[in-house]
N, C-alpha and C positions, 0 to 999 in steps of 0.2 A: 160611073160611080153614082149610086143612089144617095140622095140626101133626104132624110125624113123631116117631118114637120117640126119635131122637137129641135133638130139641129138648126133649122131655119130660124125658129123662134129665138134660140139662144144666141145665134150670131147677130140677129137684129137687135136683141137686147143689149149685147155688148157694144154694138155700134152706137146705140142711143146713150148708154152710160158714158162712152168716150166723148161723144159730141157735147153732152152737158158738162163733162169734165173739162173740155177745152174752153167752154164758156166760163166756167169757174176759174180756170187757169188765168185767162186774160182779166177777169174781174178781180181776182186776188192780186194780180200785179198792180191794179189800180188802187184798191182800197187798203190792202195790207201794206203796200208801199207807203201810202199816206199815213196809216196808223203807226208805222215805225218812227214817225217824226212828229206826230200831233202833240205828244206830251211836251217835248222841248219847244215846239212851235208856240203852244199856249203859254209856256213859261216866258219865252221871249216877248210875247205880247202882253205880259203882266200878270198872268194867273199864278196862284200859289199851289202848294202841294195838295191841299184838301180840295181846291177847285178842280184841279186836273183829274183827281180820282173820282169826284162826284160827277163831273161832266162825262167822263168815260163810262162810269157806271150807269148814269141816267140814259146815256145813248144805248147801252145794252138793254136797259129796261124797256125803252121804246122798241128796240130791235127785236126783242123777244115778246114783250107784252102785247103788242099789236098783232102778233101772229095768230092769236085766238080768233079775232074778227076775220083776218085774212083766210084762215083755215076754214071757218064756217062758211064764208062766202064762196070759197072755191068748191066746197062739197055741194052747196045748195044750187049754185049756178052752173057747175061743171065747166066753168071758164078758166081752167087751169093755165092755159097758155096766155090768156089776156093778163091775168094777175102776175104771172111770171115776167112777162115782157115789160109791163108798166113798172113793176118793182125794180127790175134791173136798170131801167132808164134813170129813175130817181137815184138809186143806189150809186150809180157810176158817175153821173154828171155832176153830183155835188162835190166830187173830189177836185177836179181841176178848178172849180170856182173858189176853192180855198186860197188860190193864188191871189185873189182880190181882197182877202180879209185883212183889214188894218187894225182890228180890235179883237181881243180874245173872245168877246161875246159873239161876234160875227162868226169866227171860226168854230165856236161851240155850236152855234145854230146849224152850220153846214155839217158838222159831225153828226148832229141829231138827224138831219135830213138823210144823210147816207145810211144811217141805221134804220130809219123808217122805210126807205126803199127796200132794204134787205128784209124787213118784216113783211112787206107786202108780197114778195116773191117766194120766200123760202118754203112755207107749207105747201103751196101748189107745186113747186119744183120737186120737193121731196116726195110728195104723193106720186108724181109722174115717175120719179126714179124708182120708187118702191115697186111699181109694176114690173120694171125691167129686172130688178134684183131677185125676183122670184126664180128666174131662169139662171142667173149667174151665181146665186148664193147671196143671202142678205148681207152678211159681213163682208164678203169679198167685193160685192158690187158697190156698196157704200164706201168700203175701204179704197177701192180703185178711184172712185170719184174724189174722195178726200185727198188721195195721194196726188192726183192731177191738180186739184185745188191748191195744194201746198207747194207744188212746183212753182206756181204763180206767186205764192206767198213768200217763197225764197227769192225768186227773180225780182219781185217788186222792191223790197228793201235794198237789194244789191244795186238796182238801177237808180234808186233814190240816193244811195250813198255815192254813186258815181256822179250824179247830177250835183250833189252838194260839194264834192271835191272840185268839179269843173267850174261851178258858178258861185258856190258859197252862200246861196240864198235858198231858204225854204220855199219861197214863192215860185221860183223857177222849177223846183222839183215837182210841186203840185201841178203846174201847167203842163209839164212833160207827160204826166199821167193821163192826159186826154187821149193819147194814142192807143194804149191798151183798152181804154174804155170803149172806143169806137170798134175795135176788133171784137170785143166781147159781144156787143150788141149785134154785130154782123153775123157772128157764129150762131148766136141764139136764133136769129131770123132764119138761118139755114136749117137748124134743127126743127123749128116749127114747120117749115115747108116739107121736110122729109118724114116727120113723124107727127102728123096732125092728131092722132089718137093713140097716145102712149098706153092707155089702159088695155088695148088689144094685146100688149106684150105679156099680160098676166093671164094664165090659163083659167084660174078660178077666182071667184069673188063671193065668198060666203058673207052674208050680212050679219051685223052684230045682233045679239039677242036683245030683247026689250029692256032687260035690266041694266044695260049700258056697259061701260068699260069695266073690266074685271078688277078685283081687289089687288092683284099683283101689279097692275098698271099703276095704281095710286101709290103703292109702296115703292115701286121703282121710281116714280116721280119724286117722292120724298128724298130718296138717296141722291138723285140728280140735283135736287135743290141744294142739299148740303154741299155737294161738290162744287156747284156754281158759286155759292157764297164764299167758298174757301180760296178761290183763285184770284190772285192779284192781276189787275189789268196791266198790259205791257206799258201803256203811257205812264203809269206810276212807277213801274220798274225802271223805265228809261229816265224818268225824272230823278229817281234815286241815284242812278249811275252817273248822271251829269252833275248833280248837286254835290256828290261826294267824290268827284273826279276819278271814278272807277274806270271810265272810258270816255274818250273825246266824242263830241257830237257826231263826227263822220263815221265812228265805229258803232254807234247805236243801231243803225239799220243792219249791220253785219251780225250783231248779236241776235237780233230778231230773226235774221235769215237762218242762223244756226238752229234756233228753236223751230222754225217752220220746216227746215229740212228734216229734223228729227220727227216732227209731226207727220210728215209724208210717209216716212219709212214705218213709223209706229202704226199708222192707219192701215197699211197693207198687212203687216204682221198680225196685229190684233184683230183685224177684220177676218183674216183666214182662221185664226184661233177661235174666234167667236163661232164660226160655222161648225167647228169641231167640238168645242167644249162648253160653249155657251157663256153665261154672264160671269163665270169664275174668271174669265179673261179680264173683264172690266174691273173686278175687285182687285186683282193683282196689280193692274196698271195704276189704279188709283192709290194703292198703298205705296207704290214705288215713287209716284210723282209727289207724294206728300213731303218729300225731302227738299223740294225746290226752294221753299221759303227761307229756311236758315242759310242756305248757300247763296241765294240771290241778295238777301238783305243784310247779311253779316260778313260775307266773304269778300276777298280781293278779286281781281279780274279772273284768274284761273278758276276759282271756285264759282264765280258768277257764271262763267261759261258752262260749267257742269250743271249748275242750277237751272240755266235756261234750257239745256238739253232735257232735263227732267220735266220742266214746265211744258216743253214740246211733246214729251211722251204723254203727259196727261191730256193735253189738247187733242192729240191724234186719236187717242182712245175715245175721248168724248165725241169727237166729230164723226167717227165711223160707227162705233158700237152703239152709242145712244140712239142714233137714228135707226140702225138695223133692228134693235130690240123692239122699238115702237112698232115697226112694220110687222114683226112676228106676233105682237100682242093684239093687233087690230085687223079689221077687214077692209077691203078696198073701198067700200062705199062710205066709210067714215074716217078714212086715213088722214085727209086734210084737216078735219076737226081734231083728231087725236094728236097730230103733230102741232097744231096751233095751240091746243090746251097745254100740252107738255111744255112747249117753248115759252108759254106765258108764265108758268110756274118757275121754270128755269131762269128766265130773264128777271123776274121779280126778285128771286133769290140772289142773282148776280148783282143787281143794283144795291140791295140791302147790304150784301157782303162787301161790295166796293166802298159803300159809304162808311161802314165800320172800319174797313182796312185803311181807308184814307185818314180817318180820325186817329186810329191807333198809330199810323205812320208818324203823324205829327206829335203824338204823345209818348209812345214807347214801342220801339221795334220788337223787343222780346214778346210783348203782348200780341202784336200783329202776328208773329211767327207761331205762337201757341194757338191762336184763333184758327189760322190756316191749317196747321197740322192736325189738330183735334177734329175739325170738321171733315177733313179728307179721310181720316181713319174711320170715322163714324159712317161715312158714305160707303167705304169699302166693305164694312160689315153688313150694311143693308143690301148691297148688291150681291153679296154672297148668299144672303137669305133669299133674295128674289130668285137667284139661280136655282136654289134648292126647291123652291115652290113651283118652278116652271118645269121641273123634270117629270 
């Protein structure tokens, strides 16, 4: 049986996506497991609702804002693997150190360090992934990676929940997460050995024209910024659930696992739909997820579960389609920069939105809900317009 070069390229690309997917799986067990309890952990250490939301939001600001510098450096130096490996090391090792935190300020610092590590590695990793997704289909490739990522995001909170039931201490749960952190770094090292030049997986690399990024890119970025500002961080949601006795502490990781499970399925479905119908997929998913806020912040436990599922749909669509669309709009030689710039705007909007949501949470829940829903509907309209411009 003859195998042509295209088949070989596609199979190699799939293997590369799967390898990086395994890295993300173990990494998400580590830091998503931690994120499922950081809100209540900060509360136990003495932080208030506004502090929890602002810390989480500022962490996202660092995690996204620093990606501009990381993306520029990755494109200029072509050291994509170095940045990816250094970033993962910082990102993952900060988590088990949370077990040593005795003050909420120390825990907050480690939360920032974890996000900084993610900022360092994400543009370079996504640029490498984008080369492989040309062969697999942009939406499907990023969707598959996101689905594997979210398997870890489901497993992490479940393992943390088990650790809490067994030991009853947040510190023990954080210490346990050192195991998947080591597995992630080991798998990443294997991927680096097997695929030293991921750019070879992409057949063509047309350079950007001198005028820079197209107008549609900036409009798309504006829609993504509105969407980022509208989403409440899970630490604040978990804080709300515990403070209002909607769910016991041991159940909070399970609720997060529900959202991450929906996220994984949504990433595959919406990724495939993106390859077929384009950005109309993201517009529809955003409009659907806009309903999460009233269900999460005003509902009882059954409604909160539905709200978390819708929250997961929104996150799944964002994590798969947002990245795939950026790859479609940019060329290989500037893709690290494009991802870094995009993520900087996204992260700044996430932080500002988190700060506003945190203040509104302490002031008036109906205002928080209106803020979230209105911004998501506006972003859905913008994505629809971008999709029309891209045809």
